[in-house]
Structures are given as C-alpha cells and as structure tokens.
C-alpha positions in Angstrom: 56.9 81.1 106.8 58.1 79.7 103.3 60.5 76.6 104.1 63.0 78.0 101.4 63.5 81.4 103.2 64.2 79.9 106.3 66.3 77.5 104.6 68.2 80.4 102.7 68.4 82.4 106.1 70.3 79.8 107.7 72.5 79.3 105.3 73.1 83.3 105.3 73.5 83.0 109.1 75.7 80.2 108.5 77.9 81.9 105.9 78.7 85.5 107.3 79.3 83.4 110.5 82.2 81.5 109.6 83.3 84.9 107.5 83.2 87.0 110.6 85.3 84.5 112.5 88.8 84.7 109.5 89.5 88.7 110.4 90.1 87.0 114.2 93.0 84.6 112.4 94.0 87.7 110.2 94.5 90.0 112.8 97.8 91.9 113.0 98.6 92.3 116.6 102.4 93.8 116.5 104.9 95.1 114.0 108.2 94.5 114.0 110.2 97.8 114.2 107.3 99.7 116.2 107.5 99.6 119.6 103.5 101.8 120.3 100.1 100.7 120.1 98.7 100.1 116.4 95.9 103.2 117.0 93.4 100.9 114.8 92.9 97.1 114.1 94.7 95.7 111.0 94.3 92.8 109.4 96.7 91.2 106.5 96.6 87.7 104.7 95.6 86.0 101.5 92.6 85.4 99.6 93.0 82.7 97.0 90.8 82.8 93.9 88.4 80.2 92.6 88.0 78.6 89.7 90.6 78.3 86.9 92.7 80.4 88.8 92.7 78.2 91.9 96.2 78.8 91.9 96.3 83.1 92.8 96.9 83.8 96.2 96.2 87.8 96.6 97.7 89.5 99.3 96.2 92.5 101.4 97.3 94.3 104.1 93.4 95.9 105.8 93.9 99.0 107.9 90.9 100.2 109.8 89.6 103.5 110.1 91.3 105.5 112.9 87.9 107.6 112.8 84.8 105.4 112.7 85.7 102.4 111.2 81.7 101.3 111.2 80.8 104.5 109.0 84.0 105.9 107.1 84.6 104.8 103.9 86.8 101.7 103.1 89.6 102.7 100.3 90.6 100.0 98.0 94.5 101.2 97.1 96.5 100.2 94.0 100.0 101.3 93.1 101.0 100.6 89.5 104.0 99.8 87.5 102.3 97.4 86.2 104.3 95.0 88.4 105.0 97.6 91.5 103.8 96.4 95.4 101.3 98.6 97.0 103.0 98.5 100.3 105.2 101.2 98.0 101.8 103.1 99.2 102.0 101.8 102.7 105.6 102.2 103.3 106.3 105.2 101.6 103.3 107.5 101.0 100.0 107.5 103.3 100.2 104.2 105.6 99.6 104.5 109.3 103.6 104.9 109.7 105.9 106.4 108.8 109.5 104.2 108.3 112.9 105.8 109.6 115.8 104.1 107.9 118.0 101.1 109.8 121.2 102.4 111.0 124.3 99.7 111.2 123.4 98.4 114.4 119.8 97.8 114.0 118.2 94.7 111.9 114.9 96.5 110.9 114.3 100.4 110.2 111.8 102.1 112.9 108.3 102.7 112.6 106.6 105.6 113.7 103.0 107.2 113.7 102.1 109.2 110.2 100.0 112.4 111.2 99.1 112.3 107.7 98.1 108.2 107.3 94.9 108.4 104.8 93.9 105.6 107.4 92.4 109.0 109.4 89.5 109.3 108.2 88.6 105.9 106.2 89.7 102.0 106.4 92.4 101.2 103.9 92.7 97.8 101.9 96.6 97.7 100.4 96.4 95.0 97.8 99.2 93.4 95.9 97.8 92.7 92.5 97.8 91.2 90.1 99.9 87.7 91.3 103.3 87.5 91.4 103.8 91.6 92.6 104.7 91.8 96.1 103.9 88.9 98.1 101.2 87.9 96.3 101.8 84.6 94.6 100.7 81.3 92.3 101.5 78.0 92.3 100.7 78.5 88.2 103.8 79.8 86.7 101.2 80.3 83.8 99.3 82.9 85.8 102.0 85.7 85.8 101.4 86.1 82.0 98.4 88.5 82.5 96.8 92.0 81.5 94.6 94.7 82.2 91.1 92.7 81.5 92.2 90.1 83.5 93.9 92.0 86.4 90.4 93.8 86.9 88.5 90.5 86.3 90.6 88.9 89.2 90.7 92.2 91.4 86.9 92.1 91.3 86.6 88.6 92.5 89.1 89.2 95.6 86.6 92.1 96.1 83.6 89.5 96.3 85.5 87.3 98.8 86.6 90.2 100.8 83.6 91.6 101.8 82.4 87.9 102.5 84.7 87.9 105.0 84.6 91.3 106.0 80.7 91.9 105.7 80.4 94.2 108.3 81.8 97.2 105.9 79.3 96.4 103.1 77.2 99.2 104.1 80.2 101.4 104.5 81.0 103.7 100.9 83.3 101.6 98.6 86.4 103.7 96.7 88.8 102.4 94.6 92.3 104.5 94.1 95.5 104.1 92.8 98.4 105.6 91.3 101.0 105.6 88.0 100.0 102.4 86.3 96.8 102.5 88.2 95.3 104.7 86.0 94.7 101.7 84.1 94.2 99.2 86.5 91.4 101.3 88.7 88.7 102.3 85.9 89.1 99.1 84.4 88.2 97.4 88.1 86.1 99.7 88.2 83.7 99.0 85.6 83.9 95.5 86.5 82.4 96.6 90.1 80.0 98.3 88.2 79.0 96.1 86.1 78.4 93.0 88.8 76.2 95.9 90.8 73.9 96.2 87.5 74.0 92.0 87.1 73.2 91.7 91.1 76.1 90.3 91.8 76.3 89.4 95.7 77.5 90.9 97.7 76.6 93.8 96.2 79.4 96.4 96.6 78.5 99.3 97.8 80.3 101.1 95.0 80.7 105.8 95.3 83.6 106.5 92.9 87.5 106.1 92.3 90.4 108.0 92.4 93.6 108.2 90.5 96.8 110.2 90.8 99.7 110.9 88.1 97.6 108.1 86.2 98.2 106.7 82.7 95.3 106.7 80.5 96.3 105.1 77.6 95.8 107.9 75.2 97.5 110.0 73.1 97.4 112.7 75.7 99.8 110.5 77.8 102.4 110.1 75.2 102.3 114.1 73.9 102.4 115.3 77.1 106.5 115.3 78.3 107.7 118.0 75.3 104.7 120.8 76.7 105.5 120.2 80.0 109.3 120.3 80.0 108.7 123.6 77.9 106.5 124.9 80.7 108.5 124.2 83.6 111.6 125.9 81.6 113.3 122.6 81.3 113.7 123.2 77.3 113.8 126.4 75.7 111.4 128.4 73.3 113.5 127.9 70.3 113.8 124.2 70.9 110.1 123.9 71.9 109.0 126.0 68.4 111.7 124.0 66.5 110.1 120.6 67.1 106.5 121.4 67.6 106.9 122.4 63.8 108.4 119.7 62.3 107.0 117.0 64.8 103.3 118.9 64.1 102.4 118.2 67.7 102.8 114.9 67.5 105.8 114.1 69.7 105.0 110.4 70.6 104.8 108.8 67.0 107.5 110.5 64.6 106.4 111.4 61.3 109.7 111.7 59.7 113.4 111.0 61.4 113.9 114.5 61.3 111.1 114.9 64.0 113.0 112.0 65.6 116.4 113.3 65.7 114.9 116.7 67.2 113.3 114.6 70.2 116.3 112.7 71.2 117.7 116.4 71.2 115.0 117.4 73.9 115.4 113.6 75.7 119.2 113.9 76.3 118.4 117.7 77.4 116.4 115.6 80.4 118.4 112.7 80.9 120.0 114.1 84.2 116.6 114.8 85.9 114.8 113.3 88.4 111.8 112.3 86.1 109.7 111.7 89.3 110.1 114.9 90.6 111.9 117.5 89.0 112.3 119.4 92.2 114.6 116.4 93.3 118.2 116.0 93.3 119.0 112.4 90.9 122.0 111.0 93.4 123.8 108.4 91.3 126.4 107.5 94.0 127.5 108.2 97.9 130.1 110.8 96.3 127.1 112.9 94.4 125.4 112.5 97.6 128.1 114.1 99.5 128.5 117.2 96.7 125.1 117.9 96.2 124.6 117.6 100.1 127.8 120.0 100.9 126.4 122.6 98.0 123.2 122.7 99.3 124.3 123.4 102.4 125.9 126.4 101.5 122.8 127.9 99.7 120.7 130.4 101.8 117.5 128.6 103.2 115.5 130.0 101.1 116.7 128.1 98.5 117.4 125.3 100.9 113.8 124.4 101.4 112.4 124.8 97.8 110.0 122.1 97.3 109.5 121.2 100.9 106.6 120.7 102.7 106.2 119.3 106.3 107.1 115.9 106.6 108.4 114.1 109.6 110.8 111.6 108.3 112.4 111.8 104.8 110.7 109.0 103.4 112.7 107.6 100.5 115.9 108.4 100.5 116.4 110.0 96.7 119.7 108.5 96.3 120.4 105.0 94.4 121.1 102.0 96.5 120.4 98.9 95.0 118.7 99.5 91.9 115.0 98.7 91.2 113.9 95.9 89.6 112.7 95.9 85.8 109.1 96.9 85.8 107.0 94.1 84.3 107.5 94.2 80.6 104.3 95.9 78.6 103.0 94.2 75.8 100.4 94.9 72.8 99.4 98.6 72.8 101.8 99.2 75.6 102.0 102.3 77.4 105.4 104.2 76.6 108.5 103.9 78.8 111.2 106.1 79.4 114.0 103.7 77.6 111.8 104.1 74.4 112.1 107.2 74.4 115.8 107.4 74.6 116.6 107.9 78.6 118.0 105.2 80.0 118.0 101.9 81.0 114.4 100.0 82.4 113.8 100.3 85.9 113.0 103.4 88.6 116.5 105.8 88.7 117.2 107.6 91.4 115.6 106.6 94.5 115.7 103.4 96.5 113.4 100.7 97.6 116.1 100.2 100.9 113.7 100.8 104.1 110.8 98.7 102.4 113.1 95.8 100.9 114.8 95.2 104.4 111.2 95.6 106.0 109.8 93.0 103.8 111.6 90.6 103.5 112.6 90.3 107.5 111.1 86.5 108.3 109.6 88.3 111.5 107.9 90.9 109.7 106.5 88.6 107.3 105.3 86.2 110.0 103.6 89.5 112.3 101.6 90.6 108.5 100.3 87.1 108.0 102.9 86.7 104.6 104.3 83.4 103.7 107.8 83.6 103.4 110.4 83.8 101.0 110.6 80.2 100.0 107.0 80.5 99.1 106.4 83.8 98.0 109.5 84.8 96.8 111.7 87.9 97.7 109.3 91.1 98.1 110.5 94.0 95.6 108.9 96.9 95.1 108.6 96.4 91.4 109.0 93.0 90.0 110.0 91.5 86.9 108.5 87.9 87.6 105.1 89.0 85.2 104.6 89.6 81.6 101.9 92.0 81.2 99.2 93.2 78.3 98.0 96.4 77.8 95.0 95.3 76.3 92.5 97.3 77.6 92.7 100.1 75.2 92.5 104.0 76.0 91.0 105.1 79.4 88.3 107.9 78.2 85.3 105.6 77.5 85.7 104.4 80.5 85.9 107.1 82.2 82.8 108.4 80.9 80.8 105.8 81.3 81.3 105.3 85.0 81.0 109.0 85.6 77.6 109.2 83.3 76.6 106.6 85.7 76.6 108.4 88.7 79.9 107.4 90.1 82.5 110.2 91.5 86.2 110.8 89.8 88.8 112.9 91.3 91.9 113.1 88.7 94.9 114.6 91.0 98.6 115.4 89.6 101.5 116.2 91.6 102.7 119.2 88.7 106.2 118.5 88.8 105.9 114.9 87.9 107.7 114.2 84.8 106.7 110.6 84.1 103.1 110.9 83.6 102.9 115.1 83.4 99.8 117.0 84.7 99.8 118.8 81.3 98.3 115.3 79.6 96.1 114.4 82.2 94.6 118.1 82.3 94.1 117.8 78.2 92.1 114.2 78.4 89.9 115.8 81.2 89.0 118.4 79.4 88.7 116.3 76.4 85.7 114.9 78.0 83.6 117.6 76.9 81.6 118.0 80.1 80.5 121.0 81.5 82.9 123.3 83.6 80.5 123.7 86.8 83.8 125.1 88.9 86.3 127.0 87.1 90.2 126.6 87.6 91.0 128.2 91.0 92.9 127.6 93.7 92.8 125.1 96.9 93.6 125.9 100.0 95.3 123.9 103.4 96.6 126.0 105.8 95.9 129.6 104.2 98.4 128.3 101.4 97.7 127.6 97.9 98.6 124.1 97.4 97.3 123.6 94.0 94.7 124.3 91.1 91.4 122.3 90.7 88.5 122.5 88.1 85.3 120.7 88.3 82.8 118.8 85.9 79.4 117.6 85.3 78.8 114.1 86.1 81.0 114.7 89.3 84.2 114.7 87.5 87.3 116.9 88.9 90.6 117.8 87.9 93.4 118.7 90.3 96.9 119.6 90.4 99.4 119.7 93.7 101.7 122.1 93.7 105.0 121.0 93.8 104.3 117.3 94.3 106.1 114.8 92.0 105.0 111.4 90.6 104.0 109.7 94.2 101.8 113.0 95.6 101.5 111.4 99.4 104.7 110.9 99.5 105.9 114.7 98.4 103.1 116.4 100.5 101.5 114.8 102.8 99.9 117.2 104.6 98.1 118.7 101.5 97.5 114.9 100.2 95.2 113.8 103.4 93.7 117.5 102.9 92.2 117.0 99.5 91.6 113.1 100.2 89.4 113.6 103.5 87.4 116.7 101.6 86.6 114.6 98.6 85.7 111.5 100.2 83.7 113.6 102.8 81.9 115.1 99.3 83.0 118.7 100.3 84.7 121.2 97.7 88.5 120.9 97.5 
C-alpha cells in the first residue's frame, strides 16, 4: 500500500478523533430555569477564527434534532440587525424552550418545553455573528468594524471549523437561514459556502439551500415597499396614496423633489404610533398605557380580543416598553434604510422589551451552563448591540439569489404579512422580478384545515410564502404555522 496514503489516513484519523472529543466538553448538561430533561443533546461554546482574525471568538449554541439527528437536516440560524444576537431566535422564536417572565421573587425566567421548536425536525446552530454581537467577542477592538463581505467570510470559516469539530454531521443536508438583515447575511454566506464547495475546500459542506424570513434585499424593492403596504393595509387613505404616488412618481425612497419629500413625511407621521414589527400588535410606551389598553381590550367582544392571535403556550415577548433596546449597529456605505431616516423616531426597536432574554443571558450561572464567557470578558449581553460598526458593502441581493438558485440550491423566501419593517410587498416584488417561470401558481397553504398564508413557486427551486397575521419575526407570532412550513419545506414537500 502507498505509504503516503497510509500517512494521510493516519492524519485524518487523528484529526477527527481529536475533533470528536471536543463536543463532549461543549455539552450542555443543565439550564438554569429549566427543571425537566433536555429533549435532545445541546452543545455550546466558542470557535476562535484563524489567520489575521485570531482575536475573533464566535459563540454558537447547537441544538441536536429531537427526531433523528444522524439524518435530519442541520440548519444555521442568523438574526439580523445588523448587530442582533441569534439568541433572539432561540429565546423568542423557535428554540426548544418557551421562557416565562420571572416574578419579583424569582431570579430567573422559567423555561418550558416548546412544542413548536424547529429542533423537532432539524438540528439548529444558533450563531452570534459577527464578532461583537451577543456573546461573540474579539480581543482586538478593530474587529468590531466589519461589513457584509467580511462577515460572510468569517462565518464560512466558522462553518468549516464547526464541521471539523462535529464531523458526524457532515453528510446531513445543510441549510442556512435567518431573518431581517439576515436577508443580506444568508445569501452572501451561501455564496461563500457554494464557492468553497466548487473549489473543493474541505470539509465539503453538504449545502442544499437557504431560508430567509422578512429579509432585507438591499434593493429598490425594499425601499419602495412601505407606501403600497400602508395603503393596502388601510393605514393611509386612497386620496393620500394617489397624491403621493402621483407626486413621487412611484419612487418613495429617493424623493425627486421637495414636494414629494413633504408628502412622504405626511405618510410617515400617520404611521408613527404603530408597532412597525406587527401592525396588529399594540405599541405600549408606559405601564399606564399598558393598563389602559388591557382594560379596553377586556371590554371588547372575544372575537375582537383574539384578533391576530394564534396558539402560543406563552406570550413569549412582552409588547411593552421596558428598558429601551440598545441602538443597532451603525450601517454605512450603501446602507439599508432605517426608520429614523424615514422620519419615524429614534434608532432602536420600539414597542418591545427584551427583558426576559437579558435577565437570563446576563446571569452568571446561565453563562457558565452554556459555556459563555462572563461579562468581564464577553461583555453584557444585549439583544442588539451598538458595539460594532457595520458596512453594507455587498449591494443588492438579487444577483446572489439568481446565482444560487440557478446552481440548484433551494430557496424559501417567507414573509409575515403584517410586518411594516420589511413589508411583504417588496419581497413579493423582487421574487417576481427574477423572471422565473411560475410552476406553482399563487394559492393558499393550510395548517389544521385553515388558511395559514399564500405561496407561489417558481422554477429553479425558488418559493415565496406569506404567513397570515404574522409580523417581522414569524415563528414568534405564528409558531405552529412556522413549524409546519419549515418542516414541509425541509422535507421537500409542497408547503
């Protein structure tokens, strides 16, 4: 036998025998606030990136599938911002637990099993990216200045190292997913992974496709979606819509004259009091307002009180103004439009409170249990940080989607249809603009024999889907429906 082949085999054996021991040290054996048995294996920890970025420590939390982890898909989840932690998805959306807000006598929130966790049908990697977000950090403050290209490159490097650490999952179908600004993260990362596969970069990742929820696309479609959405939802009148359309000539993002700008300011003023992340949800500004709204809702007929509701074991995220959310990362160089630039108030995420996640993830016992560095190293955990400076340098995403889908990668682009932050109107427009043949004409899709939304399928494995009554973070608002379309799509079935 060729000695060089034997030597290579020995090296590979040593490499993966070392790698397979690492997950044991990353195993999460208990979680403060949870009294039951964790339904599948959980792993967590840091991977340090190599090369010039030696100071970057990216934190991940890995939930193995509760089904068949040896065969079920592995899905990377990324929250957006840019600058928001993927624990948003873990705590508030599709993680294995529902978090019950702590009472005055309790130090921590109480955790309950989530019947609609995405780990029911897949393994999920929740990654805090880029460095400086969530529990990820760098020893070099200069690393906190980054952008689309660098983030995609770093996350690709993370994935290569992660699969070296967990080689038993290399043959599983792999998907990249995320929401909001992850509409930029996901396709740019998928392009990096696909390029690595084509070049034979090892380990060879078994990428099958990607999912984007209420995602930015970085194009004129996002920028011009708000006004038509507001009109379609009855938030502005026909007269105002016709007036602003005539004066602005359909360009609502880059006003062509001062008159157009003034008319748009009138529209934005009308939308000020709404919860931009779900127009069906209240926007509480103080405990007094909260009490008034609750008392008013109790006097309404039950059918009105339940408007927009779905089956949720717990009200996962409170819709009140607790402490304000931190600023999102400044986005420069061809940036995605922010609401302050549209005249709609201060930077940040109003109408919501991240109190539950903040209390849990800044607890020393929790940090220790999930193998996260303490605050003196990684800093205070914030849902969305202002620690990083972020450059949107990748431009529009349509070229990425076109390249990936024509290569055979599957894409699911989904939208909660009551999100005013990144309205479905823009997402529907850009998916249609791809020019692909319609192979599954616009139709409803169902959960429990009820219409859950609408979908349209295109050639090249591109699917657009809406979720009826959902806001910006779809699994938070419609967990049952989200698990339904997620599991069907991953399995290759018709949604």
